[in-house]
N, C-alpha and C positions, 0 to 999 in steps of 0.2 A: 852983704845980706840974701842976694838970691842962693850965696852955700847954706847959710844957716838955715834957708825954707828945706834945701836940698834933702842933708842930712833928718832935719825933723819929721821928713816925710817919710824916711826910709826906715826908721829905726818907729815908727806905728807895727809895720808890720810884722818885724823881730816879737814887739810886743805880743802880737795877736797871737803868732803861733807859738808862744814859748807858750802863751796861756792855754791855749790847746792841748798843746801835748800836755803838761802839766793837768789839765783836765781828763784829757783820754788818759792818763796816769790814772786819774785817782777813780774812774769808771774800772781800769781795769782791775783795780785793787779791789775796790768792793763789792766787783764779780768772783775776782778771786777768791773774796771772803764766804761769798754768799754760797758757791762751788762746795767748800768742804760740807757746809751747812747741810746744803741739801745732799750733798756724798751721804755723811752722816745719818742727816732722816733716810735714807733710803736704805744704808745700813741696815739704819733701827727698825726699819720694816721689816727688813729681810729677816731677822732674827725674833722679831716677833712671829712672823708668818712659819719660821723654820722650826718655832717651835711650840706653835700649835699645830705643826702637823706632826711634829714628835708627840705631843700630847694623843693625840686622837691616834694616831701609830701603837702606843702604848696601851688607852683605852678598850683597841683592837684584840690588841695580844691578852689584856686580860680576860677579855669576855670566851676569848678561843679555849682560854686552860680553865674557865669554871666548865664549858662546856664539853672538852674533854674529860673533867673531874665528873660529870654529872654520867656522862657514856662508862666510865668505869665503873663507877657505883652500881649503874642499872644491870651491865655485864657479869660485875661480885654478885650481885642478887638475883640473877638470872643461875649459876653457877652454886649458891648456897640452896635455890629453889631443886636443882635435879640432883644434889646429893639428897636434902632432905626426901623426893621422889623415890630416888632408888631406895635409901633407907628403909623405908615403909615400904616398898613391894618387896624387898630381900624378908621384912618381917612377916610380912601376909604370905611369904611364900613358906618358909618356916612353919607359919602356923596353920597351914592347909596340911601340908608331910606331915608334922603331928597330927593331927585333927582325924584324915586316913588310916595312920596305922594304929589309934586307936577308936576308930570304926570299924576296918577291918583285922580281927585277931590275926597274929602268926605271920603278918606283913616282913617283920623283922627276921624270921623265923626266914621266910619267902627269899630276903636276898642275903641272907646265908646260905641258902642253896645255892644261889647264882653266883656266888662269889667263890665255889666250889671248894667251902669248912666241909660238903658233905661228903665231898671227893667226886661225883661224879665229874663228868670229861666236860669243857665247854666245847660245845657242837658251831663249827661255823655256818651250820644252816640256823641257829637262833640268831646270830648276829644279823643276818642278811632278811630276815623277818622282823627283826627289829627295826633297820634300816627301811624296809618298804612300807613297814606302818610307819615311820616316820616320811616317807615321802607322800603317803595318800593322807595328808595334812592334819594328821590326830597332833596339834602344839597344845600349849599349856598355855592358860591365860596370860600369864605372864611374860611369856615369850613373846604375846602378839603385843600388850601393851611397850613391851621395852623397845620393840622395834619404832611403832608409833613416836614414842618421844623424841627421838634425834632429828626427824623430819617436821615436829611441829614447834617443838619449844628449843632447840638449841641451834649454836651455826653450826654450819656443815665441815669447819676445819676441826669442831670440836669433837663431832660425833663419834669418829674412834676412837677416843679417848673414854666412856663409856664403858661398853659392851669392857676390859680390861679390867673393871671395877666389880660392875651388876651384870651381867648376861650369864646366864647359864650355858650358853653355849662355849662362851671363855672358860667356865671352870674345868676340873677336876670331873669325867664323866664319872657317874653314879651307878650302881647296880641298879639293874632294872628288874625289878619283882616279879614273880612269876604271875603276880595278877593282871601288872599288866601288859605281859607279855602274850594273851589271850583274848581273842578275838570276843567281842561284846558279847554274844549268842554262849559263850562259853562261860564267860563270866557269871554274864547273870543265871545260867544253870543250880536249881535249887535240888541239889537230890533228896532222896527219899530210903526211910530206914526201914528194912523188914527183919522184922527179930521174931518171930513166932509163926506157925500154920494155927489155923482156924477152919479144921476139918468139919464138913457139918454133910447132912443129905441133904438131894436137892431135887424138883424135877424139871427134867430137860426136853421139850418137843414132848410131854407127855408120856416121858421112861422119867422111873423113878430112882435117881444114883445114889445109893446106899452103902456107906463107907462101914470099913472095919479096919481097926489098927491089930497087927502083926507083931505079938507081946516076942521077945529076947527069949532064948530056949536056954541060953549060958547065963549065970550070974554075972554082969559085968554094970560099973560104975558108967552111964551114958545117959547120956540127952536128947540121943536120937530116939526119933518115933518114925515109926512106919505103917502107914495106912494102903489100902486096900480098896479102889473100885470097880464092880465087874459092869461090862458094858458101857465104857467110858466114850468109845466111840462106836458109831455103827459100823457094820460090815460093809453099808457104801463106801462110808470115809476113810474106812483101812484099805478098801481095795484100790480108790483113788490115789492115796497116798503110795502105796508100794507101785500101782503104776507110772506115777509118773519121775519116782525114782529112780524106775528100773531104764527106765525111758533117756534118763539125763545121763545113767552113768554109759549107759551103749554109747550115745552120742560123745561123752567126753574120751570115749577108753579109744578114738580113734590114734588117740597120739600115746606112744608108755608114757607114764609117767617117769616123771624126776623123782627121785628118793631122797629124804632128809632126816637126817638121825640128830638125837639130844651132844652127842660127843662120839668122838674116836675110839671110846670103850664101845658104847652100844651097839656099830658099827660090826667090829672085831668079835663080839659075840655072837649075834646075829649069822654073820657069815661062819662062826664054827659049830650054831646049831644046824646051819644047812649043809655042812660038813664041804664047803667051799676052802679052797686052801691057797688064798692068797694074801697076800702083804699088803697092808696099807698105813697110811700115816694120814696126817690132817690135812697135809699136799693132795691128798686127792681132791678135797674137796672146793669145790668154785671159787675164786677170789670174792673175801666177803660172807660169805654162806657156812652153813655144814651140810653143804647139797653136794651130793655126786654129780657128775656131768651128766647129759643126757645119753654119750653111748655105755659108761660104765651101768646107769641107772640099767640102761636095756639088757644088758648081761647078767644082771641079779635078777633080774625081772621072774624068772623059773623057777629061781631059788627062794623066793621071799610068798606070804601070804600074807595076806591083810582083808580087815573087813574094808567097809564102802560107804561113806558118807557122805549125802548131799542136803545143802541146806537153802532155806528160803527166810525173808526178815516180815516182822512188823510193815503190814501195807502192801507187801508185796503179789498177795492173793487173800480171796475175800475170807479161805477158810482160818486163816493164820487169824482173825479178828473174831472170827468163829470162836476158834481155842481157848484163846486166853481168856475170852468171858468166861467161859464154861467152868475153866481150870479158877480162876477169882472166884466165881461164885460158889467152887466146891469146897476150894481150899483154902482161900482167902488173899493167894498170892500174888500181889500186885503185877499188875500189867506195867506199868514203869518200872519196875525192877529187872524183868525179863531181858534172857538176851536172842538170840536167834532160835530159829525150831531148825533140828540135827533129826533127818530120817538116815538109820542107820541100815546096814543087812549084812549078814553074817554067813557066808557060805558052812558048809560042812568041813567041820574039822576047826574053823574058824572061831575067837574067843576073845576074850580082853583080863591081861592079867589084873590081879586086886592092885585098887588103889581109890584114893579118896579123891571127890569133888575139888576139894577145898586142899587149900597149903597149911598143911599142919604146922604150927612154930608162926606162920606168918601173923605180923601186926596190923598189916592193911585190911581194910574192910570192906573195900571192894570186892568178894570173893561171892563164891556161889553158894549162899544160904542153905537152900533145897532144889532138889531136882524134881521131877514129874517126869515118869516113862510110861508108855502106851504100849502094848504088844500089837502090833497088827497081823499077825497069823500064828496061830497053833504050831509049836515046834515039836514031834513025834515024840524026841527023843536030843536030851540035852538043852542048851541054851538057858540053865536056870538064871536069875540073879541069885544071887546070894550073899547075905550081909555076914564074912566070916567072925569079926568078934562078937555078934549077937546071937549067931546060932541060925538065923533065919535065909529060908531058898523058897524062891518066886519063881512056878513053870509058867514059861510063856502061853497067854492064854489068848485069842484074837478078842481086841477090843478091853480087856484089863487095861485099867491103869496103876500102878505104885507112885508114890509120893513119898518121898521123907527130906527131915531136914539134917544138914551135913554140920552146922556149925551152930553155937551157945545163944543165949538171947544176947548175950552180950558180944558176942561174933568171933568169936574164938574156935580153930576149927575143930573140930571133934573126932580124935584120932577112930573112935571106935565104926564112925561111919566107911570104915573100910569094905569095897564091894570087889565083884569080878561078877563077869560073864562067863557063866565055863562053855566050855567047847561045843558045836551041835555035833550029837555024834547023827543025825539023821534029820533031812528036809533042810529049810533055809529060814533064816530067823531074819523078822524085819521088825524093827522098833522106831516109832517119835519121841524126841524125849525133848526138854528144853530147861536151862538153869536158871533161877532166878536169884539174885542177887542182894547181900545185905543191906550196903551200901550203893546206890544207883551212880551211874556217871554218864557226860554225856555222852559219846558213843554208843553206849549200851543199846542192842537192840538195832544197830544201823550198818548200812555197809559201807565196809569204808575202803578207800581207793587201797587196790594192790602194791606190795613194794614191787620194783624194775629187777631185782636179782633173786636166782638168779636169769640170765639169759635162756628164754622159753618161745616156743609155739605160743599164739593163740589160743587158748582155751586145754590147753597145758595141763593137765590135770597134776598132783604130788603124794608124796606118798609119806607121813611121818611116822617112824619111830621114837617112841618117846625110852624113857630111861628102862632100860631091859629089865630089872627085877620089878618095876611097875606101871610097866606100860605094855603095849605093844603096836606093830604095823598100822597103820590107817589109812585109807587112800582119800583125797578131799578132792572135791570140783573147782574150791577155793584156796587162795594162797594168802596168809598172816606172815606174820613179821617175828615168828621164835624162831628160825633159822637163822636169820640176820644175825653175826657176831655183833655188827655194833648196837644194835637195841641188847641184845641180851647182857653186855658187859654194862651198859647205861642201870640194867634192870636191878644186877647184883649189886653195882655202888651205891642205889639208890637204896636197895634194902638195909 
């Protein structure tokens, strides 16, 4: 019996332990089953979260594309606006150019002249002047508008592209017209036409100035009219003018004059007349001129003879205003068409060969339409003013004025206006004269800057010997451009 009890007692624990083991195994199996489910749930959640993130990223990506497309559209619209503005600006510029050509007749002709179609040489000096005008800020409105557009409405990176298409600065340079090359005051100048004499009797300071016409003694077809006024100037006025002239000549004669010629042929003819046997060529003229150098001029001084001329201009003396008013009242010659005033003296044995004051055959209307000449003292013998084609001769008488037209009413030089100053046989001849031009121009009656050539002393006078057959030598107290070779060449090309 004790054995049976002992076995029963041992079996109980085994059964209990086994049951516990099975129970534990069941728990582990259940936990194992739960774990995969949990892991699956976690995986499912992870997938869902990943899908949500991908959906969000995709949404952001789509939004970025929309913004990018919008920006591109804005840029395209900006470029189209720029092109439209540029096109309108170009059309406006073309319209303005066309309008300017319509308003200013002859603009195209002026452009052709500047491009060299007339044969006129291109001067570097003109290009420098155009450049200086450009520097002074004379830009067109189109230039200013196009300079503003890139900074205001275009991307800085795209700004350089615009000038290549629409900016005038990148286009082929267009010829600058004569009109645009001139200063404003010259462009705005309005010329006046003087085409007839209106002679009449007048009263001046209680003196009666009565005219008479000198009729031709030759049977000739002419448009020239010659009129005479006695006592046009008073004795005091005549003496004052002669005194001023003589004093000025004496002061300027401290230097020997430089002698200039219209050609080497004229120089040779004068040397022949003077009996001077010297071989000369154009190489004897100083560079760029038709003048001899100072030393050669001094050597020839004793062999040449000339009249003396001094000049003054409107506004330089009270007498200039008095004289031109008197002339205008008595003859109808407009002050604005008058040039400088010249006082000329002829010593014994000096005269001036036959010539016309205008240029025969010239189409330029800026020529000497009429001349007034007043004798400042009597000449005992010689010194007459002779119109050789008309058969008219006037003896110099103190204060007497003669006035005549050189050109026709349409502005052509009349060859029958040919006249000369006979040599003075006895005494000394003094005159004052003024030329009046058919068509006025800006520089008329203004003292111009003197040329730098030839090299000379300050105040050194010049002697100009004109065409040998129709001129003589004359001393001047001022310099002009007639002796400059380049100036003469341009005149010939433009003629």
